[in-house]
C-alpha positions as CSV (number, residue, x, y, z in Angstrom):
1,M,7.5,92.2,-2.0
2,I,5.3,89.8,0.0
3,S,6.1,89.0,3.6
4,L,5.2,85.7,5.2
5,L,2.3,85.5,7.6
6,P,3.1,84.8,11.3
7,N,3.9,81.2,12.1
8,T,4.4,80.2,8.4
9,T,7.5,79.0,6.6
10,A,8.8,79.2,3.1
11,N,6.9,76.0,2.2
12,D,3.6,77.6,3.1
13,T,3.9,80.5,0.6
14,H,1.4,79.0,-1.8
15,G,-1.2,79.4,0.9
16,V,-0.3,83.0,1.4
17,F,-0.6,83.6,-2.3
18,A,-4.0,82.0,-2.3
19,I,-5.2,84.2,0.5
20,L,-3.9,87.3,-1.3
21,A,-5.6,86.2,-4.4
22,V,-9.0,85.9,-2.6
23,I,-8.5,89.4,-1.2
24,A,-7.5,90.8,-4.5
25,D,-10.1,89.0,-6.7
26,P,-13.0,87.4,-4.8
27,A,-15.0,86.6,-7.9
28,G,-12.1,85.0,-9.6
29,A,-11.3,83.0,-6.5
30,Q,-14.9,81.7,-6.3
31,Q,-14.8,80.6,-9.9
32,R,-11.5,78.8,-9.4
33,L,-12.9,77.1,-6.3
34,T,-15.9,76.0,-8.3
35,E,-13.6,74.6,-10.9
36,L,-11.5,72.8,-8.3
37,I,-14.6,71.2,-6.8
38,A,-15.7,70.1,-10.2
39,E,-12.3,68.6,-10.9
40,K,-12.3,66.8,-7.6
41,Q,-15.8,65.3,-8.3
42,A,-14.6,64.3,-11.7
43,F,-11.5,62.7,-10.2
44,L,-13.6,60.8,-7.6
45,Q,-16.0,59.6,-10.3
46,A,-13.0,58.4,-12.3
47,I,-11.8,56.4,-9.3
48,K,-15.3,54.9,-8.9
49,D,-15.3,54.0,-12.6
50,A,-11.9,52.5,-12.3
51,D,-13.0,50.4,-9.3
52,A,-16.1,49.2,-11.2
53,A,-13.9,48.3,-14.2
54,A,-11.5,46.4,-11.9
55,A,-14.4,44.5,-10.4
56,E,-15.7,43.6,-13.8
57,V,-12.3,42.4,-14.9
58,A,-12.0,40.3,-11.7
59,K,-15.4,38.8,-12.4
60,M,-14.4,38.0,-16.0
61,Q,-11.2,36.4,-14.7
62,A,-13.1,34.3,-12.2
63,E,-15.5,33.1,-15.0
64,L,-12.5,32.3,-17.3
65,E,-10.9,30.3,-14.5
66,R,-14.2,28.4,-13.9
67,R,-14.5,27.6,-17.6
68,R,-10.8,26.5,-17.7
69,T,-11.4,24.2,-14.7
70,A,-14.5,22.8,-16.4
71,L,-12.6,22.2,-19.6
72,N,-9.8,20.5,-17.8
73,S,-12.4,18.3,-16.0
74,R,-13.9,17.4,-19.4
75,E,-10.5,16.6,-20.9
76,E,-9.8,14.4,-17.9
77,D,-13.1,12.6,-18.4
78,I,-12.4,12.1,-22.1
79,A,-9.0,10.7,-21.2
80,R,-10.6,8.3,-18.8
81,R,-13.1,7.2,-21.4
82,E,-10.4,6.7,-24.0
83,V,-8.5,4.5,-21.5
84,D,-11.7,2.5,-20.8
85,V,-12.4,2.1,-24.5
86,A,-8.8,0.9,-25.1
87,R,-9.2,-1.6,-22.2
88,R,-12.4,-2.9,-23.7
89,E,-10.9,-3.2,-27.2
90,R,-8.0,-5.2,-25.7
91,S,-10.5,-7.4,-23.9
92,V,-12.5,-8.0,-27.1
93,A,-9.3,-8.7,-29.1
94,A,-8.2,-11.2,-26.4
95,R,-11.6,-12.9,-26.4
96,E,-11.6,-13.1,-30.2
97,A,-8.1,-14.6,-30.2
98,T,-9.2,-17.2,-27.7
99,L,-12.2,-18.1,-29.8
100,R,-10.2,-18.4,-32.9
101,E,-7.7,-20.6,-31.2
102,F,-10.5,-22.7,-29.8
103,G,-12.1,-23.0,-33.2
104,A,-8.7,-23.9,-34.8
105,R,-8.3,-26.7,-32.3
106,L,-11.8,-28.1,-33.0
107,G,-11.2,-27.9,-36.7
108,P,-13.6,-29.8,-39.0
109,K,-15.3,-31.3,-35.9
110,V,-17.4,-28.2,-35.6
111,A,-18.9,-28.5,-39.0
112,A,-19.9,-32.1,-38.3
113,L,-21.5,-31.3,-34.9
114,E,-25.3,-31.1,-35.1
115,V,-27.4,-29.8,-32.2
116,A,-31.2,-29.9,-31.9
117,V,-32.7,-26.5,-31.4
118,E,-36.0,-25.8,-29.7
119,R,-37.8,-22.5,-29.1
120,L,-38.1,-21.5,-25.5
121,D,-41.6,-20.3,-26.2
122,D,-42.5,-23.8,-27.4
123,Q,-41.1,-25.4,-24.3
124,C,-42.2,-23.0,-21.5
125,A,-45.6,-21.3,-21.4
126,L,-44.9,-18.7,-18.6
127,T,-46.9,-15.6,-18.0
128,G,-46.7,-12.9,-15.4
129,Q,-43.5,-14.4,-13.8
130,T,-40.2,-12.7,-12.7
131,L,-37.4,-14.4,-14.6
132,A,-33.6,-14.2,-14.7
133,I,-32.2,-15.3,-18.0
134,K,-28.5,-15.7,-19.1
135,I,-27.8,-16.0,-22.8
136,D,-24.3,-17.1,-23.9
137,V,-24.6,-18.8,-27.3
138,E,-21.5,-17.6,-29.3
139,E,-23.1,-15.3,-31.9
140,Y,-26.4,-17.1,-32.0
141,E,-28.1,-14.5,-29.8
142,G,-30.5,-13.3,-32.5
143,P,-32.3,-16.7,-33.1
144,V,-32.4,-17.3,-29.4
145,I,-34.2,-14.1,-28.7
146,A,-36.5,-14.7,-31.7
147,G,-37.5,-18.0,-30.1
148,M,-38.4,-16.4,-26.7
149,R,-40.2,-13.2,-27.7
150,R,-43.4,-14.3,-26.0
151,S,-41.6,-15.2,-22.8
152,L,-39.9,-11.8,-22.8
153,T,-43.0,-9.8,-23.4
154,E,-45.4,-11.6,-21.1
155,N,-43.0,-11.8,-18.1
156,N,-40.8,-9.4,-16.2
157,C,-37.3,-10.5,-17.0
158,L,-33.7,-9.7,-16.1
159,V,-31.7,-10.7,-19.2
160,Q,-27.9,-10.9,-19.3
161,I,-26.6,-11.4,-22.9
162,E,-23.0,-12.0,-23.9
163,S,-22.4,-10.6,-27.4
164,F,-19.5,-9.2,-29.4
165,Q,-21.9,-7.6,-31.8
166,P,-24.4,-6.0,-29.5
167,E,-26.0,-3.4,-31.7
168,P,-28.7,-5.7,-33.3
169,I,-29.3,-7.3,-29.9
170,I,-29.9,-3.9,-28.2
171,T,-32.2,-2.9,-31.0
172,E,-34.3,-6.1,-30.7
173,M,-34.5,-5.9,-26.9
174,R,-35.7,-2.3,-27.1
175,R,-38.4,-3.3,-29.6
176,L,-39.5,-5.9,-27.0
177,G,-39.8,-3.3,-24.3
178,Y,-36.5,-3.7,-22.6
179,S,-33.7,-1.2,-21.8
180,M,-30.1,-1.8,-21.2
181,T,-29.2,-1.1,-17.6
182,K,-25.7,-2.5,-17.3
183,D,-22.8,-2.8,-19.7
184,F,-19.7,-4.8,-18.8
185,L,-18.3,-5.8,-22.2
186,P,-19.0,-8.3,-23.7
187,N,-22.0,-8.7,-21.3
188,F,-25.1,-6.6,-21.5
189,V,-28.0,-6.5,-18.9
190,F,-31.6,-5.7,-19.9
191,E,-34.7,-5.0,-17.8
192,R,-38.2,-4.2,-18.7
193,A,-38.5,-0.4,-19.2
194,G,-40.1,1.1,-16.2
195,Q,-40.1,-2.1,-14.2
196,P,-36.7,-2.5,-12.6
197,L,-36.0,-5.6,-10.6
198,I,-34.9,-4.1,-7.3
199,Y,-33.9,-7.5,-5.9
200,F,-31.4,-8.1,-8.6
201,Q,-30.1,-4.5,-8.6
202,A,-29.4,-4.9,-4.9
203,L,-27.3,-7.9,-5.7
C-alpha cells in the first residue's frame, strides 16, 4: 500500500508513482525520460512542419486568388472588346445602309456621271513639308494613294483615311513607311513611322 506524500491529493498520485519509479529503477527512469524528450522534440517538429505546410497552403491560396482576379479582369476586358466590336459592326452596317439608300436614290445617274481624275503627284511637287491629308473618296482610296506615293514618301504627313475595307489601305501605307496611330472606324489615321507629328497629336 502506498501512502500520499505530504501536501498532495489523490489527483497527484501519478507524480508519486513517478518518484517511486525513479527510486526503484533509476536506469529505467532515465531511459523513459530520454524517450519522453525525444517524443517531445518529435511533437515540436511536427508542429513546425504543420505550420510550414499551412503557410505554403496560404501562399498557394493567395496565388490562386491572384490568378482568379487576373482571369476575371481578362474576361471583363474581352467582354468590353466584344461590346466595342458589336458597336463598330452596327456603325458599319448603318453606314452601308445609308450608302445603299443614297445609291438607290441616285439610280442610273451615277453610271452617267464622269469626273476628271488627276494624280496629286502630278499637280503638286512638294518635298520636305509637313502635310495634313484627309481622304474620303468612297472606296476609291487605293487609286488615290497610288497617285500620291511621291508626296507621301517625300513629306512628313498626317493622313486620315475613311475606308470600310481598310486592310489593303493599311498594307499600302505601311509599305510607304507609315504606321496607323488612331482607329475610329471607319476612319484610320497614319503617321510616318518614327516621326510623330506632336502638334496634331496634341490636338
